[in-house]
All heavy atoms as an XYZ file, in Angstrom:
537
protein
N       0.786     -1.175     -0.006
C      -0.005      0.007      0.033
C       0.844      1.323      0.033
O       0.501      2.263     -0.682
C      -0.975     -0.037      1.173
C      -1.835      1.186      1.268
S      -3.136      0.886      2.436
C      -3.662      2.526      2.636
N       1.929      1.213      0.739
C       2.860      2.348      0.742
C       3.385      2.799     -0.604
O       3.367      3.951     -1.045
C       4.009      2.046      1.730
C       5.174      3.059      1.734
C       4.895      4.340      2.350
C       6.310      2.844      1.001
C       5.928      5.222      2.418
C       7.319      3.836      1.080
C       7.133      5.057      1.748
O       8.009      6.006      1.694
N       3.721      1.699     -1.453
C       4.200      2.008     -2.751
C       3.158      2.673     -3.728
O       3.355      3.537     -4.476
C       4.686      0.741     -3.469
C       6.013      0.316     -2.831
C       6.525     -0.959     -3.483
C       7.793     -1.522     -2.865
N       8.246     -2.738     -3.495
N       1.849      2.192     -3.494
C       0.725      2.753     -4.269
C       0.494      4.184     -3.898
O       0.364      5.077     -4.893
C      -0.467      1.935     -3.967
O      -0.179      0.558     -4.284
C      -1.610      2.387     -4.845
N       0.470      4.585     -2.660
C       0.302      5.896     -2.233
C       1.420      6.788     -2.688
O       1.269      7.864     -3.203
C       0.143      5.929     -0.647
C       0.167      7.379     -0.193
C      -1.064      5.161     -0.179
N       2.682      6.280     -2.523
C       3.852      7.093     -2.955
C       3.843      7.282     -4.504
O       4.111      8.386     -4.935
C       5.164      6.327     -2.661
C       6.438      7.024     -2.984
C       7.267      6.727     -4.006
C       6.906      8.212     -2.428
N       8.231      7.588     -4.047
C       8.062      8.651     -3.100
C       6.451      9.124     -1.417
C       8.795      9.733     -2.796
C       7.175     10.142     -1.041
C       8.396     10.507     -1.852
N       3.408      6.348     -5.214
C       3.362      6.492     -6.744
C       2.328      7.507     -7.124
O       2.480      8.367     -7.956
C       3.002      5.063     -7.340
N       1.163      7.496     -6.385
C       0.098      8.434     -6.574
C       0.486      9.929     -6.249
O       0.282     10.820     -7.072
C      -1.197      8.114     -5.968
C      -1.840      6.953     -6.488
C      -3.152      6.749     -6.000
N      -3.846      5.598     -6.534
C      -5.003      4.954     -6.182
N      -5.635      5.640     -5.156
N      -5.520      3.997     -6.677
N       1.149     10.050     -5.089
C       1.696     11.391     -4.706
C       2.676     11.910     -5.637
O       2.638     13.031     -6.024
C       2.293     11.216     -3.248
C       1.223     11.049     -2.232
S      -0.006     12.382     -2.128
C       1.028     13.695     -1.524
N       3.610     11.123     -6.072
C       4.656     11.464     -7.073
C       4.026     11.840     -8.349
O       4.337     12.832     -9.010
C       5.607     10.298     -7.344
C       6.854     10.722     -8.114
C       7.873      9.649     -8.239
N       7.201      8.368     -8.392
C       7.661      7.253     -8.082
N       8.944      7.207     -7.623
N       7.058      6.017     -8.247
N       2.950     11.154     -8.758
C       2.245     11.475     -9.959
C       1.588     12.824     -9.900
O       1.586     13.683    -10.849
N       0.982     13.174     -8.688
C       0.280     14.444     -8.500
C       1.290     15.592     -8.531
O       1.111     16.601     -9.073
C      -0.509     14.391     -7.165
C      -1.738     13.468     -7.202
C      -2.323     13.470     -5.778
C      -2.732     14.052     -8.185
N       2.407     15.336     -7.802
C       3.347     16.395     -7.666
C       4.054     16.667     -9.064
O       4.271     17.879     -9.541
C       4.475     16.126     -6.606
C       5.634     17.083     -6.661
C       3.824     16.128     -5.233
N       4.403     15.648     -9.710
C       5.250     15.747    -11.057
C       4.081     16.337    -12.044
O       4.514     17.068    -12.933
C       5.733     14.355    -11.546
S       7.073     13.803    -10.473
N       2.880     15.940    -12.008
C       1.945     16.495    -12.869
C       1.785     17.925    -12.648
O       1.651     18.788    -13.630
N       1.732     18.509    -11.390
C       1.567     19.822    -11.117
C       2.776     20.662    -11.573
O       2.718     21.687    -12.081
C       1.327     20.034     -9.673
N       3.926     20.000    -11.440
C       5.210     20.707    -11.845
C       5.174     20.870    -13.298
O       5.528     21.842    -13.905
C       6.418     19.957    -11.287
C       7.735     20.530    -11.847
C       6.542     20.115     -9.744
N       4.817     19.718    -13.933
C       4.726     19.778    -15.437
C       3.764     20.818    -15.934
O       4.057     21.436    -16.982
N       2.566     20.974    -15.350
C       1.662     21.873    -15.734
C       2.153     23.293    -15.545
O       2.021     24.228    -16.328
C       0.317     21.727    -15.036
C      -0.520     20.621    -15.596
C      -1.837     20.634    -14.954
N      -1.919     20.506    -13.598
C      -1.858     19.391    -12.859
N      -1.911     18.222    -13.450
N      -2.029     19.367    -11.545
N       2.875     23.574    -14.355
C       3.416     24.885    -14.083
C       4.499     25.268    -15.096
O       4.579     26.325    -15.574
C       4.009     24.909    -12.665
N       5.376     24.236    -15.482
C       6.383     24.572    -16.514
C       5.767     24.803    -17.818
O       6.137     25.874    -18.575
C       7.246     23.312    -16.644
C       8.269     23.158    -15.477
C       9.159     22.077    -15.736
N      10.084     21.880    -14.585
C      10.735     20.761    -14.284
N      10.434     19.716    -14.992
N      11.507     20.699    -13.225
N       4.686     24.159    -18.193
C       4.137     24.370    -19.507
C       3.401     25.742    -19.559
O       3.422     26.479    -20.491
C       3.189     23.240    -20.008
O       2.056     23.275    -19.073
N       2.851     26.121    -18.421
C       2.099     27.437    -18.426
C       3.239     28.503    -18.414
O       3.040     29.520    -19.040
C       1.326     27.542    -17.118
C       0.090     26.748    -17.242
S      -0.901     26.716    -15.574
C      -1.112     28.414    -15.332
N       4.291     28.256    -17.743
C       5.345     29.309    -17.672
C       6.054     29.449    -19.014
O       6.346     30.555    -19.481
C       6.385     28.915    -16.626
C       7.471     30.003    -16.412
C       8.439     29.574    -15.315
N       8.666     28.082    -15.503
C       9.246     27.424    -14.527
N       9.788     27.990    -13.504
N       9.419     26.127    -14.655
N       6.248     28.313    -19.798
C       6.882     28.530    -21.055
C       6.088     29.199    -22.069
O       6.653     29.871    -23.120
C       7.255     27.053    -21.569
C       8.315     26.325    -20.750
C       8.443     24.845    -21.149
O       7.663     24.402    -21.979
O       9.342     24.233    -20.508
N       4.773     29.270    -22.011
C       3.883     29.776    -22.990
C       3.181     31.003    -22.383
O       2.159     31.440    -22.763
C       2.895     28.816    -23.452
C       2.362     29.122    -24.772
O       2.919     29.862    -25.481
O       1.178     28.721    -25.052
N       3.853     31.686    -21.399
C       3.215     32.756    -20.661
C       3.246     34.115    -21.526
O       2.374     34.908    -21.296
C       3.769     32.990    -19.370
N       4.256     34.417    -22.291
C       4.376     35.682    -22.938
C       4.609     35.509    -24.474
O       4.726     34.481    -25.054
N       4.780     36.626    -25.039
C       5.039     36.764    -26.464
C       6.555     36.659    -26.741
O       7.309     37.131    -25.878
C       4.510     37.936    -27.091
C       2.905     38.019    -27.102
S       2.157     39.338    -28.044
C       3.049     40.790    -27.527
N       6.865     36.138    -27.855
C       8.235     36.147    -28.339
C       8.564     37.477    -29.134
O       7.625     38.105    -29.453
C       8.690     34.941    -29.146
C       8.558     33.675    -28.256
C       7.694     34.830    -30.355
N       9.784     37.687    -29.343
C      10.229     38.995    -30.083
C       9.465     38.991    -31.359
O       9.092     40.163    -31.722
C      11.746     38.937    -30.228
O      12.308     38.792    -28.925
C      12.206     40.304    -30.779
N       9.384     37.939    -32.155
C       8.812     38.159    -33.427
C       7.322     38.507    -33.343
O       6.809     39.218    -34.210
C       8.867     36.781    -34.248
O       8.219     35.715    -33.465
N       6.672     38.081    -32.320
C       5.329     38.526    -32.090
C       5.185     39.925    -31.716
O       4.270     40.638    -32.173
C       4.557     37.593    -31.056
C       4.428     36.188    -31.502
C       3.908     35.240    -30.360
O       4.351     35.535    -29.220
O       3.151     34.348    -30.636
N       6.115     40.418    -30.984
C       6.121     41.808    -30.648
C       6.364     42.646    -31.998
O       5.713     43.656    -32.215
C       7.191     42.139    -29.657
C       6.836     41.938    -28.250
C       7.508     41.002    -27.486
C       5.800     42.623    -27.591
C       7.136     40.697    -26.146
C       5.468     42.328    -26.268
C       6.151     41.379    -25.520
O       5.795     41.191    -24.295
N       7.339     42.159    -32.766
C       7.615     42.840    -33.989
C       6.370     42.871    -34.938
O       6.113     43.923    -35.566
C       8.723     42.174    -34.672
N       5.673     41.838    -34.979
C       4.511     41.815    -35.977
C       3.456     42.759    -35.358
O       2.683     43.407    -36.092
C       3.922     40.369    -36.100
C       4.887     39.459    -36.826
S       5.191     40.054    -38.513
C       3.572     40.030    -39.220
N       3.321     42.660    -34.059
C       2.354     43.740    -33.389
C       2.656     45.116    -33.671
O       1.754     45.983    -33.952
N       3.949     45.506    -33.632
C       4.350     46.858    -33.918
C       4.123     47.130    -35.352
O       3.703     48.337    -35.674
C       5.855     47.023    -33.478
C       5.937     46.902    -31.913
C       6.380     48.314    -33.911
C       7.400     46.939    -31.450
N       4.500     46.317    -36.210
C       4.290     46.542    -37.681
C       2.723     46.781    -37.974
O       2.445     47.666    -38.769
C       4.824     45.341    -38.508
C       4.339     45.420    -39.968
C       6.433     45.359    -38.404
N       1.888     45.944    -37.396
C       0.515     46.104    -37.610
C      -0.070     47.463    -37.009
O      -0.855     48.113    -37.657
C      -0.274     44.937    -36.964
N       0.536     47.809    -35.837
C       0.087     49.052    -35.229
C       0.506     50.310    -36.098
O      -0.243     51.247    -36.255
C       0.652     49.240    -33.838
N       1.729     50.253    -36.589
C       2.196     51.316    -37.447
C       1.473     51.368    -38.786
O       1.096     52.395    -39.223
C       3.772     51.188    -37.718
C       4.258     52.120    -38.842
C       4.503     51.410    -36.449
N       1.160     50.206    -39.377
C       0.331     50.207    -40.575
C      -1.106     50.869    -40.356
O      -1.534     51.661    -41.193
C       0.218     48.780    -41.147
N      -1.696     50.435    -39.236
C      -3.014     51.025    -38.867
C      -2.867     52.479    -38.568
O      -3.767     53.289    -39.122
C      -3.475     50.317    -37.640
C      -4.855     50.840    -37.203
C      -6.033     50.498    -37.968
C      -4.974     51.649    -36.086
C      -7.236     50.922    -37.597
C      -6.254     52.163    -35.668
C      -7.334     51.829    -36.480
N      -1.873     52.941    -38.048
C      -1.608     54.442    -37.703
C      -1.550     55.173    -39.089
O      -2.007     56.300    -39.250
C      -0.372     54.653    -36.774
N      -0.749     54.623    -40.089
C      -0.535     55.198    -41.310
C      -1.969     55.343    -42.044
O      -2.255     56.384    -42.570
C       0.499     54.482    -42.122
C       0.482     54.961    -43.563
C       1.810     54.616    -41.539
N      -2.700     54.308    -42.078
C      -3.957     54.328    -42.713
C      -4.834     55.345    -42.060
O      -5.618     56.055    -42.804
C      -4.650     52.853    -42.746
C      -6.082     52.988    -43.238
C      -3.776     51.924    -43.611
N      -4.869     55.332    -40.704
C      -5.676     56.281    -40.051
C      -5.243     57.779    -40.322
O      -6.198     58.638    -40.520
C      -5.655     56.006    -38.531
C      -6.603     56.787    -37.608
C      -7.991     56.499    -38.118
C      -6.349     56.436    -36.272
N      -4.034     58.032    -40.491
C      -3.491     59.298    -40.633
C      -3.908     59.724    -42.121
O      -4.333     60.903    -42.272
C      -1.993     59.321    -40.582
C      -1.350     60.660    -40.956
C      -1.445     61.745    -40.090
C      -0.784     60.810    -42.214
C      -0.901     62.961    -40.480
C      -0.258     62.019    -42.589
C      -0.265     63.061    -41.701
O       0.270     64.272    -42.056
N      -3.758     58.844    -43.093
C      -4.251     59.180    -44.449
C      -5.707     59.443    -44.537
O      -6.150     60.370    -45.215
C      -3.890     58.065    -45.412
C      -2.426     57.836    -45.617
C      -1.827     58.983    -46.353
C      -0.386     58.716    -46.705
N       0.154     59.817    -47.464
N      -6.580     58.713    -43.767
C      -7.936     59.018    -43.853
C      -8.271     60.357    -43.179
O      -9.051     61.153    -43.655
C      -8.759     57.778    -43.081
C     -10.181     58.137    -42.862
C      -8.592     56.501    -43.980
N      -7.782     60.575    -41.974
C      -7.959     61.850    -41.268
C      -7.496     63.056    -42.009
O      -8.124     64.080    -41.968
C      -7.417     61.745    -39.825
C      -7.551     63.124    -39.229
C      -8.223     60.703    -39.057
N      -6.407     62.908    -42.696
C      -5.825     64.054    -43.457
C      -6.436     64.182    -44.903
O      -6.022     65.133    -45.539
C      -4.381     64.010    -43.434
O      -3.896     62.859    -44.034
C      -3.723     64.131    -42.105
N      -7.238     63.355    -45.231
C      -7.878     63.434    -46.550
C      -8.839     64.691    -46.557
O      -9.329     65.198    -45.589
C      -8.643     62.224    -46.959
O      -9.817     62.166    -46.155
N      -9.060     65.148    -47.831
C      -9.819     66.473    -47.957
C     -11.290     66.431    -47.303
O     -11.623     67.360    -46.606
N     -11.978     65.331    -47.663
C     -13.365     65.327    -47.197
C     -13.491     65.143    -45.567
O     -14.300     65.902    -44.977
C     -14.060     64.130    -47.791
N     -12.668     64.322    -45.029
C     -12.642     64.121    -43.634
C     -12.135     65.399    -42.922
O     -12.689     65.782    -41.939
C     -11.865     62.832    -43.240
C     -11.768     62.789    -41.706
C     -12.498     61.596    -43.807
N     -11.149     65.966    -43.423
C     -10.528     67.155    -42.897
C     -11.658     68.240    -42.814
O     -11.763     69.051    -41.872
C      -9.334     67.655    -43.628
O      -8.766     68.703    -43.029
N     -12.288     68.395    -43.962
C     -13.239     69.543    -44.059
C     -14.476     69.239    -42.983
O     -14.947     70.121    -42.345
C     -13.852     69.606    -45.522
N     -14.903     67.952    -42.977
C     -15.927     67.590    -42.010
C     -15.477     67.871    -40.631
O     -16.256     68.379    -39.771
C     -16.305     66.118    -42.244
C     -17.599     65.765    -41.493
C     -18.848     66.530    -41.956
O     -18.912     66.840    -43.104
O     -19.723     66.804    -41.020
N     -14.300     67.463    -40.193
C     -13.751     67.773    -38.850
C     -13.743     69.255    -38.548
O     -14.062     69.705    -37.404
C     -12.365     67.036    -38.659
C     -12.361     65.525    -38.564
C     -10.947     65.053    -38.505
C     -13.106     65.130    -37.368
N     -13.307     70.032    -39.619
C     -13.242     71.499    -39.322
C     -14.674     72.039    -39.103
O     -14.909     72.881    -38.373
C     -12.558     72.128    -40.507
C     -11.059     72.008    -40.476
C     -10.403     72.476    -41.764
O     -11.086     73.143    -42.620
N      -9.038     72.492    -41.806
N     -15.555     71.449    -39.879
C     -17.036     71.915    -39.764
C     -17.543     71.621    -38.264
O     -18.188     72.484    -37.761
C     -17.859     71.369    -40.812
N     -17.224     70.433    -37.839
C     -17.617     70.038    -36.531
C     -17.135     70.903    -35.449
O     -17.809     71.326    -34.527
C     -17.313     68.559    -36.263
C     -18.170     67.612    -37.172
C     -17.547     68.144    -34.808
C     -17.708     66.150    -37.112
N     -15.738     71.145    -35.593
C     -15.197     72.015    -34.572
C     -15.740     73.502    -34.676
O     -15.942     74.109    -33.596
C     -13.696     72.059    -34.769
C     -12.946     73.155    -33.956
C     -13.068     70.686    -34.507
N     -15.964     73.993    -35.872
C     -16.560     75.387    -35.947
C     -17.902     75.398    -35.371
O     -18.255     76.298    -34.649
C     -16.594     75.684    -37.468
C     -16.965     77.118    -37.738
C     -16.854     77.453    -39.163
C     -17.193     78.969    -39.389
N     -17.011     79.407    -40.734
N     -18.778     74.365    -35.601
C     -20.138     74.382    -35.043
C     -20.060     74.351    -33.536
O     -20.813     74.960    -32.811
C     -20.963     73.174    -35.575
C     -21.560     73.485    -36.925
C     -22.491     72.322    -37.320
N     -21.380     71.302    -37.708
C     -21.675     70.069    -38.213
N     -22.954     69.763    -38.355
N     -20.755     69.258    -38.553
N     -19.123     73.497    -32.975
C     -18.883     73.488    -31.574
C     -18.492     74.709    -30.995
O     -18.936     75.141    -29.859
C     -17.929     72.373    -31.246
N     -17.584     75.547    -31.589
C     -17.155     76.741    -31.149
C     -18.240     77.828    -31.191
O     -18.277     78.756    -30.416
C     -15.889     77.130    -31.698
C     -14.667     76.242    -31.524
C     -13.508     76.772    -32.374
C     -14.234     76.324    -29.977
N     -19.123     77.742    -32.212
C     -20.148     78.786    -32.401
C     -21.430     78.407    -31.542
O     -22.351     79.195    -31.617
C     -20.484     78.780    -33.858
C     -19.330     79.377    -34.688
O     -18.514     80.189    -34.109
O     -19.330     79.216    -35.941
N     -21.367     77.313    -30.943
C     -22.599     76.955    -30.188
C     -22.892     77.840    -29.084
O     -21.964     78.323    -28.369
C     -22.439     75.479    -29.723
N     -24.166     78.134    -28.841
C     -24.528     78.995    -27.651
C     -24.942     78.179    -26.526
O     -25.661     77.222    -26.638
C     -25.686     79.839    -28.119
C     -25.418     80.832    -29.239
C     -26.551     81.622    -29.675
C     -26.195     82.483    -30.957
N     -27.292     83.133    -31.503
N     -24.394     78.536    -25.413
C     -24.708     77.745    -24.148
C     -25.996     78.083    -23.587
O     -26.622     78.928    -23.654
C     -23.545     78.014    -23.168
């Protein structure tokens, strides 16, 4: 009976350690994932800048600001 209990305890402890190791190994992003995230963020920023600085959007934003400043309280 002692061997059976010891084998089960060892299985539980080793299983917990193995799960902790696997969680720790996959806990964060690697450098290539950071790089891809930065490239995607920069691409999105460029597209957003182009849209906001386009003629139609710029004129509409100026009109909104002008109406807000001319609003009577």
